[in-house]
C-alpha atoms as one frame of an Amber mdcrd trajectory, in Angstrom:
protein
  36.186 -16.021 -15.127  35.034 -12.443 -15.137  31.283 -12.026 -15.374  29.570
 -10.111 -18.203  27.706  -8.120 -15.576  28.384  -7.292 -12.022  24.641  -7.133
 -11.321  21.457  -7.961 -13.085  18.401  -6.093 -11.662  15.074  -7.906 -12.622
  12.329  -5.367 -12.661  12.497  -1.851 -14.055  10.003  -0.272 -11.632  10.710
   2.246  -8.746  13.008   0.053  -6.637  14.637  -1.576  -9.611  15.610   1.736
 -11.369  16.714   3.295  -8.035  18.929   0.304  -7.369  20.407   0.063 -10.873
  21.292   3.839 -10.881  23.031   3.702  -7.453  24.955   0.605  -8.306  26.016
   1.918 -11.794  27.195   5.297 -10.295  29.567   3.205  -8.130  31.143   1.818
 -11.204  29.278  -1.499 -11.352  28.337  -3.043 -14.806  24.507  -3.152 -14.535
  21.905  -4.697 -16.719  18.215  -3.814 -16.020  15.798  -6.429 -17.336  12.024
  -6.115 -17.532   9.200  -8.141 -19.268   7.214  -4.981 -20.129   7.677  -2.882
 -23.231   6.683   0.322 -21.379   8.885   1.584 -18.611   7.518   1.815 -14.993
   3.829   1.592 -15.652   2.972   1.540 -11.942   4.706   4.855 -11.425   2.979
   6.228 -14.433  -0.607   5.599 -13.107   0.108   6.452  -9.523  -1.388   9.463
  -7.891  -3.906  10.047 -10.604  -1.040  10.338 -13.078   0.942  12.812 -10.823
   2.849  10.251  -8.774   2.632  10.625  -4.925   6.324   9.926  -4.958   7.054
  10.069  -1.153   5.772  11.258   2.159   7.829  13.748   4.283   6.628  11.927
   7.399   7.756   8.430   6.336   9.037   6.240   9.308   9.044   2.617  10.195
   5.808   3.078  12.088   3.984   3.639   8.644   4.719   0.138   7.430   3.155
  -3.222   7.893   5.401  -6.369   8.134   5.664  -9.626  10.143   8.982  -8.020
  11.213   7.997  -4.425  11.573  11.523  -3.024  12.643  13.211  -4.488   9.591
  12.602  -1.440   7.414  14.052   1.087   9.897  17.726   0.785   8.655  16.885
   1.452   4.988  14.480   4.240   5.771  17.018   5.995   7.893  19.769   5.660
   5.380  17.711   6.945   2.512  15.075   9.410   3.684  12.139  11.257   2.019
  14.420  14.369   2.189  17.082  12.457   0.249  14.688  11.622  -2.533  13.297
  15.249  -2.434  16.883  16.470  -3.024  17.005  14.316  -6.126  13.608  15.693
  -7.361  14.875  19.222  -6.806  18.010  18.540  -8.739  15.815  17.757 -11.811
  13.745  20.803 -11.074  10.525  18.851 -10.879   7.825  21.108  -9.507   5.882
  19.462  -6.737   3.364  20.081  -3.851   2.227  18.747  -0.575  -1.247  17.615
  -0.954  -2.359  15.990   2.367  -0.641  14.888   5.456   2.946  14.924   4.019
   2.003  13.470   0.665   4.221  14.938  -2.178   2.985  14.968  -5.750   4.417
  16.223  -9.038   2.671  19.416 -10.200   2.769  18.144 -13.744   3.105  14.321
 -14.423   4.465  11.131 -13.073   6.425  10.902 -16.391   8.879  13.351 -14.775
   9.760  10.837 -12.076  10.200   8.116 -14.673  12.401  10.284 -16.838  14.450
  11.202 -13.848  15.124   7.614 -12.800  15.907   6.737 -16.459  18.354   9.602
 -16.778  19.979   8.618 -13.518  20.405   4.979 -14.783  21.711   6.177 -18.109
  24.233   8.562 -16.420  25.720   5.536 -14.829  25.843   3.466 -17.915  23.104
   1.032 -17.135  22.206  -1.257 -19.942  18.551  -2.122 -20.647  16.853  -5.273
 -21.969  13.191  -4.562 -22.489  10.860  -6.368 -23.182  12.661  -9.428 -21.942
  10.818 -12.158 -20.000  12.827 -13.790 -17.156  12.236 -17.540 -16.553  14.267
 -18.026 -13.422  17.549 -17.641 -11.664  20.130 -20.389 -11.035  23.237 -20.407
  -8.796  26.615 -20.857 -10.458  29.912 -21.563  -8.589  30.915 -18.003  -8.710
  27.689 -16.200  -9.469  24.355 -16.653 -11.105  22.773 -17.199 -14.476  19.497
 -15.490 -15.307  17.361 -17.407 -17.724  15.490 -15.120 -20.242  13.757 -15.362
 -23.552  16.822 -13.627 -24.982  19.087 -16.334 -23.639  21.042 -16.820 -20.438
  22.781 -13.898 -18.734  25.653 -14.438 -16.355  26.213 -12.150 -13.473  27.973
 -11.822 -10.086  24.804 -10.526  -8.403  21.039 -10.494  -8.933  18.590  -8.020
  -7.452  14.889  -9.000  -7.587  12.661  -5.956  -7.869   9.741  -7.540  -9.600
   6.893  -6.022  -7.352   3.903  -7.890  -6.134   0.622  -9.223  -7.469  -1.307
  -5.975  -7.476  -2.891  -4.667 -10.728  -2.354  -7.712 -12.952  -3.591  -5.697
 -15.969  -0.287  -3.822 -16.019   1.715  -6.994 -15.931   2.149  -7.976 -12.196
   3.409 -11.590 -11.699   4.647 -13.828  -9.049   8.176 -14.073 -10.447   9.872
 -12.707  -7.469   8.241 -15.063  -5.131   9.113 -18.068  -7.458  12.662 -17.005
  -7.464  12.813 -16.733  -3.652  11.238 -20.201  -3.299  13.723 -21.686  -5.794
  16.449 -20.651  -3.278  14.579 -22.107  -0.379  13.684 -18.672   1.062  10.452
 -18.363   3.152   7.418 -16.328   1.864   4.951 -14.507   4.122   1.566 -15.347
   2.709   0.424 -12.648   0.234  -2.859 -10.922  -0.125  -4.240  -7.692  -1.520
  -3.481  -4.480   0.379  -4.729  -0.920   0.161  -7.844  -2.299  -1.375 -11.609
  -1.582  -1.200 -13.569  -3.986   1.116 -16.801  -5.762  -0.076 -20.011  -6.568
   1.882 -23.043  -8.681   0.999 -26.013 -10.365   2.670 -29.318  -8.988   4.083
 -27.640  -6.833   6.673 -25.911  -4.730   3.992 -28.990  -4.236   1.820 -29.981
  -0.891   3.383 -26.542   0.527   2.406 -26.535  -0.538  -1.165 -28.287   2.515
  -2.425 -25.811   4.786  -0.690 -23.130   4.459  -3.318 -21.292   7.696  -3.837
 -21.766   9.047  -0.225 -18.499  10.135   1.293 -17.565  11.402   4.790 -14.590
  11.588   7.146 -14.653   8.812   9.725 -12.511   6.991  12.144 -11.953   3.167
  11.385 -10.042   0.574  13.403  -9.575  -3.192  13.426  -7.473  -5.750  15.277
  -6.328  -5.859  18.872  -4.248  -3.466  20.859  -3.183  -6.368  23.069  -0.893
  -7.806  20.341  -2.948 -10.922  19.819  -4.549 -12.012  16.593  -4.860  -9.391
  13.979  -2.603  -6.303  13.967  -4.199  -3.221  15.349  -4.816  -0.420  12.962
  -6.507   3.036  13.420  -7.030   5.747  10.993  -9.104   8.976  10.456  -9.609
   9.464   6.741 -12.411   9.727   4.177 -14.836   6.852   3.594 -16.730   6.198
   0.416 -19.748   3.974  -0.095 -19.674   1.984  -3.336 -22.050  -0.419  -5.093
 -20.140  -3.298  -3.544 -19.102  -2.065  -0.229 -16.749   0.549   1.150 -13.711
   2.304  -0.200 -11.908   5.663   0.192  -8.549   6.354   1.993  -9.990   5.101
   5.415 -10.861   1.638   4.065  -7.775   1.354   1.911  -5.686   2.159   4.970
  -7.424  -0.388   7.243  -7.481  -3.114   4.566  -3.810  -3.626   5.253  -4.499
  -4.489   9.002  -7.959  -6.290   8.504  -7.981 -10.089   8.631 -10.773 -12.122
   6.898 -13.591 -12.964   9.204 -12.960 -10.068  11.679 -14.839  -6.812  11.898
 -13.782  -3.323  11.163 -15.251  -0.633  13.565 -16.302   2.735  12.143 -17.050
   5.941  13.939 -19.165   7.937  11.541 -19.218  11.020  13.742 -15.840  11.211
  15.529 -16.453  14.627  16.940 -19.826  13.736  18.607 -21.029  11.282  21.231
 -24.383  10.614  19.489 -26.105   8.774  22.324 -25.212  11.449  24.868 -26.275
  14.234  22.529 -29.676  12.554  21.754 -30.428  11.826  25.479 -29.493  15.288
  26.506 -31.766  16.789  23.883 -34.856  14.644  24.577 -36.628  17.337  26.547
 -35.894  20.271  24.353 -35.942  18.863  20.800 -39.216  17.525  19.332 -37.875
  16.625  15.909 -37.908  13.157  14.134 -34.885  11.083  14.503 -34.269  11.169
  10.700 -34.255  14.940  10.765 -31.883  15.098  13.705 -29.296  12.651  12.248
 -29.506  14.521   8.875 -28.031  17.591  10.681 -24.825  15.589  11.176 -24.862
  12.947   8.445 -25.790  12.801   4.723 -29.561  12.344   4.701 -29.585   9.101
   2.871 -26.926   7.661   5.165 -28.958   8.760   8.219 -32.107   6.956   6.866
 -30.101   3.884   5.976 -28.533   3.657   9.448 -32.035   4.011  11.041 -33.636
   1.287   8.929 -30.629  -1.008   9.391 -30.996  -0.743  13.119 -34.756  -1.092
  13.347 -35.695   2.530  13.822 -38.380   4.366  11.871 -36.988   7.542  10.379
 -40.169   9.381  11.363 -39.893   8.322  15.092 -39.884  11.324  17.347 -36.897
  11.798  19.685 -38.919  12.456  22.895 -40.686   9.045  22.392 -37.376   7.051
  22.369 -36.164   5.183  25.446 -32.598   6.090  26.641 -31.505   2.402  25.947
 -32.720   2.625  22.314 -30.787   5.928  21.808 -27.607   4.261  23.216 -28.142
   1.416  20.776 -28.409   3.950  17.982 -25.459   5.867  19.290 -23.318   2.705
  19.166 -24.446   2.036  15.618 -22.995   5.402  14.611 -20.016   5.814  16.899
 -18.953   2.103  17.085 -20.442   0.502  13.956 -18.817  -2.931  13.851 -19.147
  -4.707  10.432 -17.539  -7.802   9.037 -16.415  -7.505   5.372 -17.105 -10.594
   3.338 -13.971  -9.824   1.173 -12.093  -7.367  -0.811 -11.938  -6.261  -4.414
  -8.718  -8.349  -4.795  -5.471  -7.787  -6.644  -7.151  -6.115  -9.632  -8.052
  -3.066  -7.377  -5.356  -3.376  -4.737  -2.637  -0.800  -4.872  -0.073  -3.085
  -3.137   0.566  -6.629  -2.085   0.813  -7.508   1.600   3.415 -10.287   2.457
   6.252 -11.367   0.301   9.802 -12.516   0.815  10.174 -13.023   4.579  12.399
 -10.219   5.996  14.069 -12.659   8.281  15.717 -14.173   5.206  17.319 -10.802
   4.329  19.907  -8.393   5.792  18.340  -5.116   6.771  21.742  -3.420   5.963
  22.138  -4.852   2.453  18.710  -6.424   1.442  20.816  -9.636   0.492  19.530
 -13.087   1.237  21.722 -14.630   3.994  21.166 -18.120   2.569  22.051 -17.036
  -1.018  24.960 -14.492  -1.004  24.780 -12.121  -4.057  20.913 -12.402  -4.317
  18.983  -9.354  -3.200  15.208  -8.586  -2.862  13.810  -5.007  -2.700  10.645
  -3.086  -2.993   7.159  -4.617  -2.935   8.539  -8.206  -3.440   9.625  -8.025
   0.176   7.161  -8.331   3.200   7.258  -4.555   3.849   4.092  -2.642   3.038
   3.464   1.071   3.464   0.298   3.093   4.271  -1.456   4.960   1.616   0.148
   8.259   0.701   3.591   7.831  -0.746   5.057   5.445   1.815   5.446   2.536
  -0.609   7.479   4.648  -3.011   9.671   5.825  -0.146  10.336   2.016   0.657
  11.086   1.416  -3.014  13.691   4.248  -3.077  15.249   3.324   0.256  15.456
  -0.343  -0.258  16.791   0.105  -3.790  19.427   2.557  -2.592  20.549   0.175
   0.220  20.973  -2.705  -2.190  22.605  -0.585  -4.950  25.029   0.795  -2.293
  25.955  -2.564  -0.931  26.585  -4.751  -4.003  30.257  -5.869  -4.189
C-alpha cells in the first residue's frame, strides 16, 4: 500500500528544514511536523538575532563526540561554502565577525525565510503546531503519533534538537524515540554553558562580576585518558555566579564535573620570571605592578585569594612566593562546582550514539528508514557557527539519502 508521505521530518529547526527541502527537491512527498507555533525559534535568537549561520573553518576537529570522526563524511559532503552559496543565492548580506564566524548583516529572520522558501519550492507540507507522541514501526514503514492523529510514512527523520533552552520548547522527544527503537544514547549534559563556583575560595572573586579579559583555558588530559583535552584562547567574563564568556563556553564542552579548568590570565607574559627579574629595579607595590597587566580589581582579588597583601613591595618578596603568584596567574587551576544548566546552555552534549547511525546517510542501522540529524545526535560543535554547519550538513546528507 502506498504511503501518504515518503518522509515525515519531526522538528522544523535548522537541520529539519534543510533535510525537508533537500528531500522535497528530489521529488519526495515530505511532511514537516513541529510542536511549536513559531518557526525555528533557536535560529531566530542565535547570534544576538543575527544568526551566526556557519563558520568558514568548520572541520571535524571542531566537534566533540564519543566518535569524533563520525561527522567527517557529512561535513565534507556539505561544506560551509555550500551553505554560503545558498545564502548568496538569496542575496542575504553577511559579514565575518571573528575567526571565521559568519553572521547576517540584518536579521536571523532572513535565514529562516530562506529555509522556508526552499521547503516551499519543493512542495513540503507543514503541520504546526502539532505535538508528536512517538513513532512506531509498521511492516512497510512507520506511523507517527500526533495530536492531529496518526501519520503513515515510509521514512522518519528525527530533528528534534536537544534539551538546551527549555523556555523555547526544547524536549527529550528525540531521545525517547531513539530508545523506543533500542538505540543507545550517550549521556546528555549542558554544553557551551557558563560555569559556576561557590565556597570560601571563590569569595574574593564574587565582586569582580563584569570584568572581562582574553585568556587561555584548558582542561582534560592530552594523554587520552579521562576527560577529553580542550584548549582555547578566547575572552573570559566574571559573573555573579562564576565564569562565562567565549573561553568558558568553549571549555565547558570538554570539562568533566569534579575536574579543574586551568586559566592563563596573561598568556603573553611569564609573570614569575618578570617579577623576579624586576626585583632589583622596581620598588612598587605588588598590587600596582599587577594592575599594569590586569584589571585593578582582578589584580587585588588574585593577591587576596593567594595570601598576598596588595600593598606588599616587590623587593621584599622571596622568589618562591613570586613563583607561587606567577602560577596563580599563568596556571590558575580551579574546580567548577557546576554549570548554569540547560536554561543557559547553547547546545546539548551527547545524544543518539553515532555508532547506531550510518555516517553516509544518518540512518539507524537497526531501524531502516529511521534517521537522526542535528543536535539530537552525539555531535556537538564549538561556539561560533559550527553547530549550525552540522545541522546543514547532517540534514543535507539525510535528505539526499532517503529512498
